C-alpha positions in Angstrom: 10.3 1.9 -10.6 9.2 0.6 -14.0 7.4 -2.7 -14.3 7.5 -4.6 -17.5 4.7 -7.3 -18.2 4.8 -10.2 -20.5 1.6 -11.7 -21.9 2.4 -14.3 -24.4 -1.2 -15.6 -25.1 -3.5 -12.6 -24.7 -7.2 -12.9 -25.7 -10.3 -11.1 -26.6 -12.9 -12.0 -23.9 -16.4 -12.1 -25.0 -19.0 -12.4 -22.2 -22.6 -13.3 -22.8 -25.1 -12.7 -20.1 -28.1 -14.9 -20.2 -31.0 -15.5 -17.8 -31.3 -19.1 -16.9 -28.8 -20.5 -19.4 -29.7 -24.0 -20.5 -27.6 -26.7 -22.2 -28.7 -28.1 -25.6 -31.2 -25.2 -26.2 -31.3 -21.9 -27.9 -30.4 -19.2 -25.4 -30.7 -15.4 -25.9 -28.1 -13.0 -24.5 -29.5 -10.3 -22.3 -26.3 -8.3 -23.1 -22.8 -8.9 -24.2 -19.4 -7.4 -23.3 -16.0 -7.4 -25.0 -12.9 -6.9 -23.0 -9.1 -7.2 -23.5 -8.2 -10.5 -21.7 -5.4 -12.7 -20.5 -3.7 -12.9 -17.0 -1.0 -10.4 -18.0 -3.4 -8.0 -19.4 -5.6 -8.1 -16.2 -2.4 -7.6 -14.1 -1.2 -4.7 -16.2 -4.6 -3.0 -16.1 -4.8 -3.2 -12.4 -1.3 -1.6 -11.9 -2.1 1.0 -14.4 -4.7 2.4 -12.1 -1.8 3.1 -9.6 0.3 5.4 -11.9 3.1 2.8 -12.0 5.3 3.2 -15.1 4.5 0.2 -17.3 5.7 -1.5 -20.4 3.6 -4.3 -21.8 5.2 -6.9 -24.0 4.4 -10.3 -25.4 2.8 -11.5 -28.6 -0.2 -9.9 -30.3 -1.8 -11.6 -33.3 -4.1 -10.4 -36.0 -7.2 -8.7 -34.4 -5.3 -7.7 -31.3 -5.4 -3.9 -31.9 -8.1 -3.6 -29.3 -5.8 -4.8 -26.7 -3.0 -2.5 -27.7 -5.5 0.4 -27.7 -6.9 -0.6 -24.3 -3.5 -0.5 -22.7 -2.4 2.7 -24.3 -5.6 4.4 -23.1 -4.4 3.6 -19.6 -1.0 5.3 -20.4 0.8 1.9 -20.7 3.7 1.8 -23.1 3.5 -1.2 -25.4 6.1 -3.1 -27.4 4.4 -6.4 -28.6 5.9 -8.8 -31.1 3.2 -8.8 -33.9 2.4 -12.2 -35.1 0.7 -13.7 -38.1 -1.8 -15.9 -36.3 -5.3 -14.8 -35.2 -5.6 -13.6 -31.6 -7.7 -16.1 -29.5 -11.1 -15.4 -28.3 -12.3 -16.6 -24.9 -16.1 -17.2 -24.4 -17.6 -16.5 -21.0 -21.2 -17.3 -20.2 -22.7 -15.5 -17.2 -26.0 -17.1 -16.0 -27.8 -14.2 -14.3 -30.3 -16.4 -12.5 -27.7 -18.8 -11.0 -24.9 -16.4 -10.7 -22.5 -18.7 -12.5 -19.6 -18.1 -14.9 -18.6 -20.7 -17.6 -15.5 -20.2 -19.6 -14.6 -21.7 -23.0 -11.0 -20.6 -23.7 -9.2 -21.0 -27.1 -5.6 -22.3 -27.1 -4.2 -19.6 -29.4 -2.3 -19.5 -32.7 1.2 -20.8 -32.8 4.2 -18.5 -32.8 7.3 -18.9 -35.1 11.0 -19.3 -34.2 11.7 -15.8 -35.5 8.9 -14.3 -33.4 10.4 -16.2 -30.3 13.8 -14.7 -31.1 12.3 -11.2 -31.3 10.6 -11.8 -28.0 13.8 -12.7 -26.1 15.5 -9.6 -27.7 12.7 -7.4 -26.2 12.9 -9.3 -22.9 16.6 -8.6 -22.4 16.1 -5.0 -23.2 13.1 -4.8 -20.8 15.1 -6.5 -18.0 17.8 -4.0 -18.2 15.4 -1.0 -17.9 12.9 -2.4 -15.3 12.8 -2.9 -11.6 10.3 -5.8 -11.8 9.4 -8.1 -14.8 6.1 -9.9 -14.6 5.2 -12.9 -16.8 1.9 -14.6 -16.7 -0.7 -16.8 -18.3 -0.5 -19.7 -20.7 2.0 -20.2 -23.5 1.1 -20.3 -27.2 2.0 -23.2 -29.4 5.5 -22.9 -30.6 6.8 -21.4 -27.2 8.8 -23.9 -25.2 7.8 -24.8 -21.7 11.0 -23.0 -20.5 10.1 -19.7 -22.1 9.4 -18.0 -18.8 12.4 -19.7 -17.2 14.6 -18.0 -19.9 13.0 -14.6 -19.2 13.7 -15.2 -15.4 17.3 -15.9 -16.2 17.6 -12.7 -18.2 16.1 -10.8 -15.2 18.7 -12.2 -12.8 21.5 -11.3 -15.3 20.2 -7.7 -15.5 19.3 -7.2 -11.8 15.5 -7.0 -12.2 13.1 -8.8 -9.9 10.9 -11.4 -11.6 7.3 -12.4 -10.9 5.8 -15.5 -12.5 2.1 -16.5 -12.6 1.5 -19.5 -14.7 0.9 -23.2 -14.4 1.8 -26.7 -15.5 5.1 -27.4 -17.2 5.7 -23.7 -17.6 5.5 -23.1 -13.9 7.7 -26.1 -13.2 10.4 -24.8 -15.5 10.1 -21.3 -14.0 10.5 -22.6 -10.4 13.8 -24.2 -11.4 15.2 -20.6 -12.2 14.0 -19.3 -8.7 11.9 -16.4 -9.7 11.5 -13.7 -6.9 7.7 -14.0 -6.8 5.2 -16.7 -7.6 1.5 -16.8 -7.1 0.2 -20.4 -7.5 -3.2 -21.4 -6.5 -3.9 -24.5 -4.4 -4.3 -26.9 -7.4 -1.1 -25.5 -9.1 0.9 -25.9 -5.8 -0.5 -29.5 -5.5 0.7 -30.3 -9.0 4.1 -28.7 -8.3 4.8 -30.5 -5.0 2.8 -33.7 -5.5 1.0 -33.3 -2.1 -2.7 -32.6 -1.4 -3.7 -29.2 0.1 -6.9 -29.5 1.9 -6.4 -27.1 4.8 -4.6 -23.8 5.7 -2.0 -26.0 7.6 -1.3 -27.9 4.3 -1.1 -24.6 2.4 1.4 -23.3 5.0 3.6 -26.3 4.5 3.4 -26.0 0.7 4.3 -22.3 0.9 7.3 -23.0 3.2 8.5 -25.8 0.9 8.4 -23.5 -2.1 10.1 -20.8 -0.2 12.8 -23.3 0.7 13.5 -23.8 -3.0 14.8 -20.3 -3.1 11.8 -18.3 -4.0 11.7 -15.3 -1.8 8.0 -14.4 -2.0 5.4 -17.3 -2.3 1.8 -16.2 -2.6 -0.4 -19.3 -2.5 -4.0 -18.3 -3.1 -6.9 -20.3 -1.6 -10.0 -18.8 -3.3 -12.6 -18.0 -0.7 -10.3 -19.1 2.1 -7.9 -16.2 1.5 -4.2 -16.9 0.9 -1.0 -18.1 2.6 2.1 -16.1 1.9 5.7 -17.1 2.7 8.7 -14.8 2.7 11.8 -13.9 4.5 9.7 -12.2 7.2 7.7 -15.3 7.9 4.5 -17.2 6.8 1.1 -15.5 7.0 -2.4 -16.5 6.4 -4.4 -13.6 4.7 -7.9 -13.8 6.2 -10.7 -13.2 3.6 -12.3 -9.8 3.7 -16.1 -9.7 4.2 -17.0 -8.3 0.8 -19.9 -8.9 -1.6 -18.8 -11.2 -4.3 -19.8 -10.0 -7.8 -17.1 -11.8 -9.9 -13.9 -13.7 -9.1 -12.6 -13.2 -12.7 -9.1 -11.6 -12.4 -9.1 -11.6 -8.6 -5.8 -13.5 -8.5 -4.2 -11.2 -11.1 -5.3 -8.3 -9.0 -3.8 -10.0 -5.8 -0.4 -10.2 -7.5 -0.7 -6.7 -8.9 -1.2 -5.4 -5.4 1.8 -7.2 -4.0 3.9 -5.8 -6.9 2.6 -2.4 -6.3 3.8 -2.6 -2.7 7.2 -3.7 -4.0 7.4 -0.6 -6.2 6.8 1.5 -3.1 9.6 -0.3 -1.1 6.9 -1.7 1.3 7.6 -4.5 3.8 6.5 -8.1 3.0 3.4 -7.7 5.3 2.5 -4.4 3.7 2.8 -5.9 0.3 0.5 -8.7 1.3 -2.1 -6.2 2.6 -2.0 -4.3 -0.7 -2.5 -7.7 -2.5 -5.5 -8.5 -0.4 -7.1 -5.1 -0.8 -6.6 -5.1 -4.6 -8.2 -8.6 -4.8 -11.2 -7.8 -2.6 -11.9 -4.6 -4.6 -11.8 -6.6 -7.8 -14.2 -9.2 -6.4 -16.7 -6.5 -5.8 -16.6 -5.5 -9.5 -18.7 -7.1 -12.3 -17.0 -9.1 -14.9 -13.5 -8.0 -15.8 -13.8 -4.4 -14.9 -10.8 -3.0 -13.0 -11.5 -0.8 -9.9 -10.1 2.6 -9.6 -7.0 3.2 -7.4 -9.0 4.6 -4.4 -11.1 1.4 -4.4 -8.1 -0.9 -4.9 -6.4 0.5 -1.8 -9.4 1.1 0.4 -9.1 -2.1 2.4 -5.4 -2.0 3.1 -5.9 -1.1 6.7 -8.6 -3.6 7.2 -6.7 -6.7 6.1 -6.0 -9.2 8.9 -2.9 -11.4 8.8 -2.4 -14.5 10.9 1.2 -15.4 11.7 1.7 -19.1 11.0 5.2 -19.4 12.2 
C-alpha cells in the first residue's frame, strides 16, 4: 500500500549543543547538527525505514534541496511544488548540562495562489494512487485554514484513507471533514473541545467525543503519560514504556508513523496502537532528530501494555 505524505511547511533544523547555555551571554556551541525538519518529514522518514512505498509532496522553497536529497536517499519518491520563497530554518538549542531543548521556529515564506492550485492538482493525483494520505504540520502564509480539509475531501472522493496531524484552525477545519486518523496532543484536544484534560479519564472522554464526530481512529498523545486511543474496537490507554529518554523531538510523528505502518499491514486497531507505541519509544531513545532503524522501531511491539478503558 502506497502512502503519500504532505508537508506544506518543511524546515531546515539547525541544532546547537551548548554546555550550560545562558541567556543574555555569549555561548559557544560544542557541536552543531543540521537536519531535514517538519512534522511531515519526520513522519515520512520513520515510515521509510519500514520499506513502505512513499510519495512525499508539499511545498519546497529555495534552499530546500537538502530535504529532497534526504528523502530520495531513503528511497522516497518526491513531487514537491517548488516555491519562490526561502525555506524556513528552525533553531534548536540543546543544553547538555541541563538536558533541555529550546526551539525557535520560523513561520515560513508565503505561497502564491498558483502554487496552491498546483498543490491541489498533485493532491488529487496522489489520492487516486494511494491507500493512505498523510498531512501534517503548520501551514505557510497564503494557505487557507481549510487546506488540509480540502485534501481530506479529495481523499474521500478517491477512496484513500486520510491522516491529519496539525493544530489550531487547520485542525478544526480538518475535523469538519472527518479524517480517518487524527493525532492531537492534550493541548490541541483541549482547544478543539473547549474542555480541560488533566487526567487519563479526561483524555478518554475527549477521545470518545472526537470519535463520536465520525473520526474512526483518534490517537490522543499525553507525553510522558502515554496515550489514549479511541476506535471502533474500543478505547485504550497506552501505558508508557520504561525507556531511557534522550530526546522527545519527533516522538509524536513516530507514534503516528507506527500506527499508519500497522494500517499498511492490515493490522487490527490494537496492533496498530502497539506499533505506534513501539515506534515512539524507539525514537525517544535516539538523540535529536535521528530516526531509528526498522528493527529498533518494532522491537517493543510485544512489550506494549494496553489498558481497556471501556
